[in-house]
Structures are given as structure tokens and as C-alpha cells.
C-alpha positions in Angstrom: -21.0 -54.5 25.9 -19.3 -51.2 27.8 -16.1 -52.7 27.7 -16.0 -53.7 24.2 -16.7 -50.4 23.0 -13.9 -48.9 24.5 -11.4 -51.1 23.1 -12.6 -50.7 19.8 -12.7 -47.2 20.4 -8.8 -47.3 21.7 -7.9 -49.6 19.0 -9.2 -47.3 16.6 -6.9 -44.4 18.4 -3.9 -46.7 17.9 -4.3 -47.6 14.5 -5.6 -43.7 12.9 -2.2 -41.7 14.1 0.3 -44.0 12.4 -1.8 -44.4 9.1 -2.3 -40.5 8.8 1.1 -40.4 9.2 2.2 -42.6 6.8 0.0 -41.2 4.0 1.9 -38.3 4.9 5.5 -39.4 4.5 4.9 -40.6 1.3 3.8 -37.3 -0.6 6.3 -35.1 1.8 9.0 -36.4 -0.2 7.9 -37.3 -3.8 11.1 -37.1 -5.7 12.4 -34.4 -3.9 15.6 -34.9 -1.7 15.4 -34.3 1.9 16.8 -30.6 3.2 19.1 -30.6 5.6 18.2 -28.9 8.6 20.6 -25.7 8.4 18.7 -24.8 4.8 15.6 -25.4 6.9 16.6 -23.0 9.7 17.7 -20.8 6.9 14.6 -19.6 5.6 13.9 -18.5 9.5 17.3 -17.2 10.2 17.0 -13.3 9.3 20.8 -12.7 10.0 23.0 -12.2 6.8 26.2 -14.3 5.8 29.5 -12.3 5.4 29.4 -12.2 1.7 25.8 -11.0 2.1 27.0 -8.5 4.4 29.6 -7.1 2.1 27.7 -6.5 -0.4 25.0 -4.6 1.7 27.3 -2.4 2.7 29.1 -1.2 -0.8 25.7 -1.1 -1.7 24.5 1.5 1.0 28.1 3.2 0.6 27.2 3.3 -3.1 24.3 5.1 -2.2 25.7 7.5 0.0 28.4 8.7 -2.4 25.7 8.6 -5.4 23.3 11.2 -3.3 26.0 13.3 -2.0 27.6 14.0 -5.4 23.6 14.8 -6.4 23.6 17.4 -3.4 26.5 18.9 -4.5 25.4 19.0 -7.7 22.5 20.6 -7.5 22.8 23.9 -5.5 25.3 24.8 -8.7 22.3 24.2 -11.1 20.0 26.0 -9.3 19.8 29.7 -9.6 21.3 32.0 -7.3 18.1 33.3 -4.5 17.3 37.2 -5.3 18.3 39.8 -2.6 15.6 40.8 0.1 14.6 43.6 -0.1 13.7 46.1 3.1 10.0 46.4 4.2 8.7 49.5 3.8 8.3 51.4 6.7 4.8 51.9 8.5 4.1 55.2 10.2 
């Protein structure tokens, strides 16, 4: 009796994983082409391509030039500070 239950349990364990994987395989590719491994890894890869690097560098340069122009224009528009007056002497 124990041997019969053991055989049943082993057969059940042998059948369930392939059934579960077979059911998932159909839903994973429902009408969509499979992605290549490089496309899948691209989501996890944080490095930039050459064109992305160039675009990022150009954007940073433009931002720095814009900030430098704004800083150089700001002091010309601001009023000159009043000259400091000496403090009164205390006796």
C-alpha cells in the first residue's frame, strides 16, 4: 500500500512540471515574435551606445554653455553694490 502511494506521488511529480511549463509556453509568445538575447539584455545593461553617448555629451555641453551665458549676463543687469561706510568709533 505504501509503495503504491509512493509510485503515485512520483508519477504526479513527474507529470505536473511539464504540464505547467507547457501552459506557460503558449501564453508567453501569444502572437509576438521572440526577442533576441541581446534585446533582452539591453534592458538590464546601463551602458549607452555610441550615439547615445554623443547625444548626452552634446546636451551637457549645451547646458554648460547656456549656464555660463546666463551667469555672465546676470552681473551686468544687477545694480552695483553700495560702497561700505566705516563704522562709527566707540569711546
